[in-house]
Structure formats: structure tokens, C-alpha cells
Phi, psi and omega in degrees: 000325178294321178299318180294321178296320179296330179273002180065034173274099185262328180212149183286149172283166181305318181292324177293318182297323182276323188277320187304315180300321179293320179295317179297329180280358178084014182279146166287139187223138172244108189241137177233136177201156177299148177296145181088011182255007174097035181293325182300315178290332182297325175259332184290315183294310179293328177297315178299317180299317181294322178294322179289328181292331180234075183293142176229112182298139179265142177258157186300326182265009182287146175236013187285134173253117183282325179215144184235129175242117181258135178231155182281334185231159179297317183298318179292322177300315180295320180296314179297317179301313181301319180295316182294325176298320178294318182293330186261011178307138176066017172250173179271000184288141180252123180245131182231147177238143180216120176208163184288169178087356178230171185299124176285338179295317178297318179294321177301317178297318181294332182277351179297130184089004179078191180203147174285321179225126173244123174257123187211157167270152187302315183298313181291327176299317179294327175300314181291327176293320180297322179271007176058040176277347182205166173225140179256008186298335181244020181292128185263336186222137176234128177238126172254109181263131185056056185298323181296324179294324178299319179291321178300324184271007174079028183273003184302315177301318178296319178300318179298320178294321179291317181299327179294335182269354181268149176292151180292327180273101180199164175261133184245140177224131176236127180235138182201155178280333180230151176248131173233163182299323181291332176292315179296323178296318178296317181300314182286343177281324186255353185248159175257106178045063183294145173271131178263128178237120179227107186271345177225159178304140179303143176057049178237163180250160182292141179294340183282353183259120174276132184245141180212140177246129177248106173295137183199151175296141183304319184290348181251010182299312184294327177295317179293320179299314179299321179296316180297316181297316182286310186291330181260004175056045176287120181267343182210108183225132177259124186242130181253132174240166181282323190239160177296315180298322179295323180292318179294317182294320181293322178299320178294319180299316181294324177298322178295333177274004179084015179253122180292121184218155178214148181254154177219125180203180186293342179279346181280147173292161180298325178297318180292321179295318181292321178296319179299317178297316181297317180295323180291315181295325182281347182092007179293331174234150183269328185235128174252117182261118189229152167268181184292355174300337181257004183291335176243143172096349177275121178235094183250118183301130173059031173291121188261334185233134170233134180238128169271094178295318170243137174289143183287151176293323179262124183300326180300329181294336176299317180298316182291323179297306186286348175289355176286344176243168182068031184273151177053038175084358181278156180284148179211165180230129177242116182249136177239128176263112188246118170274163187300325182287358177257008182303320182293331177290320177297319180297323178294320178296316181294325176294319179296317181280345184058042177199156178270137177271138180294142178238150179211133174271125178273134181303129180093348181233022180296139178296141181288153181303325181299330183288347181284345177284124182295123190293336184263011178284318183304311179300327181289322180290326180283107177262198181294329180297319179297318179297321180294318180298320179296319180294319179299320180299319179297318181298320179298319180299312181294324179295318179298320178298322181295319181292323182297320178297000000 
């Protein structure tokens, strides 16, 4: 309680208020809430309390993990670990984090003697199991954080391998920003009569986030982004692109415009990714250009602007992206730059949210009339007959040239 007071935790958020009693009662729980509403504390605080209530001394040669928290990304693993370290200050509990992209030797050293809480990504956890650095045979608690993202990233085979190594008698908790049928199917497969907790409508965004869509020609997107950052004096903006190459290229373009920017994506080493995050949080750079690898797990205090430079292919990712702002009740702004060929992506997002997003044409950046023609219509109209006609025309040209000679 003193740790929470030091962290200025004065009252529980809705997800914490609903989930914590069930976790303390030993119930399996499937909980959904918007990102930024305090899910880490919702499972972390009661888990810590239960571990403290039944202390188990660790031996030097122990490899036992008492509780396991699985996350889909390195950034989310680090964020959860940092929070748990704060919650467990001045206790005897040992918290360890393990994820790829960093030295496995350091993690091996940290795992000596076991751990009360291990926060890990699935791949690195299996690495440590393969080298027998730990055992899950006596694990009492399992938490899947952002479970839907794990399935999106193809972790189901790894999850199945991990589940086989866990004891059948354990308490299970699944937390996620969105609910899908496959998530519920997974929950009912691994849980005993799970309690469902949903504090906000499924697939919804926070009321504190203002959303706006700016239609613009694709070739002028970076120009519009630079204009928004400069004219509105945005000092800290998180920008999402579809591809790794796109994130690197956009960071270079913004630098040419005099805006300090850095990119973060899956091709970067963990050290480079962490430095980029640190520079962004400290204000050394104004724009952080990220792929969806950063859509979950980034917790940046008072981040006011998020920009979808490219609309996401998966509508659910829109919710996770804009959830980086408007956190903990603070106001935020989510801007989407939409070219005409992304109209169908916007429609998918609006169907998911069951609402229309406001659109506005900015003076000087109005999309040109030519851009209103859907680019993939022409190929659809051109069938095999069109290709044949084109080939015949070429043959006639060559035949005519031959006769002329």
C-alpha cells in the first residue's frame, strides 16, 4: 500500500475495481478493457498479494517459476516488468524479465534461484526452457497479456508448447483490449469456468481521444505530416506506418524538413529500439515513427498526438495504435492521413467501431480529382480479352514495320 501511495495510485480504475476481487478469490478470469486503463495493475497487484500471502523461500539451485506473465512484444514485457518492480519495492519477491534481442547470458544469471514472477515473450521463454534455465512444473499463476495480439503474431504453436509444460492446477488470467471469438475459444480451452469482465464495450476507443481523418493524396502525406507537426507545434508525436522500410524512409524525410525524428521497427536491435524510445520520451526527438510492433506496450506519459500515416490492414490495430494517447483519463488526439486507396480500410475501422469518423479537408492539401478514381478498378475491368487485344495491336505494329522495311 505504501508503494501504491508513492506511485500516486489513489483509487482503482474500472478494470482494476472489477478484476482484482476475482483474482484474489482464485478465479480464472478473461478481462477486456481499453488500452491505457490500468490492466497491468489489475492483474499485477492481486498476483503480488497472493504471492506475499503464501511465501515460499527460494533456494540457490532452484529453477522454479511461481508465476508467469506472457506478452507478445519486448516493449510490453519491459513495461510490465518496470511496473511490477515498482509494485514490489521493499518486498522479498523476485521479478525477472526475459525477451529476445538482448543477452540471454544476463537473463540466465537473473534466473538463477528461480523467480516469483517471470515476465517473458514466448520465444525467449522456450529458449530458456530448452537450456533448462527454469522449470514451469510448479507454476501457480499464468497471465496472458494482450492475448489477441499473441495470436495475431502467430504465437499459438509456442503457446501450446508452453501450456504443456505448465501444471494443470493453476490460476489463469487473460487480459486484452479486444475480444475475438478465437480468444474466447482459447480461454475456455485452458481455463476452468472463467469469469468474463468487460468494463467497456468490446472494440471501442477511449472517450478522451479526439479522432480526425484528413483525406490527402498519397504522395503528399509526408508534406502534410510535417505541416501538422510544425504549424500546431506538436512536440511529441507517435506516427504509425505499415512497413519497416516506410518507417525508416519517413524518418529521413522529416529530418530533411528540420523535424527531429527516429524510427522503431522489427529490424532494429533491442538496444536501438530502447534508445529511440528513451530519446522520444526525453524530448530529444519530436517524432517517433513506428510499425505495429510498437502498437502495444508503449506507455509514454502525457503523449498527446498519435498519427496513422498509413491506415492499418487490421481494423483492430487502429484501436491499439490510438490507445497510446488519451491514457489514464488524459486528453489525446488521433489523426489519420487517408489516401483514396485506403478508403476500404477506413470503412473496416468504422464497421468495427460502429461509428463514422469525422473527416476534414485541410486547405492546400485537398486530394486532387484524379485521386478519387479507385486505382485497382482498371485492372479489374481489364480481363484476358483486353490483354489479347493489346498483344494483337503490338503484333500489327511489328508486322507493319516489317513490311515497311
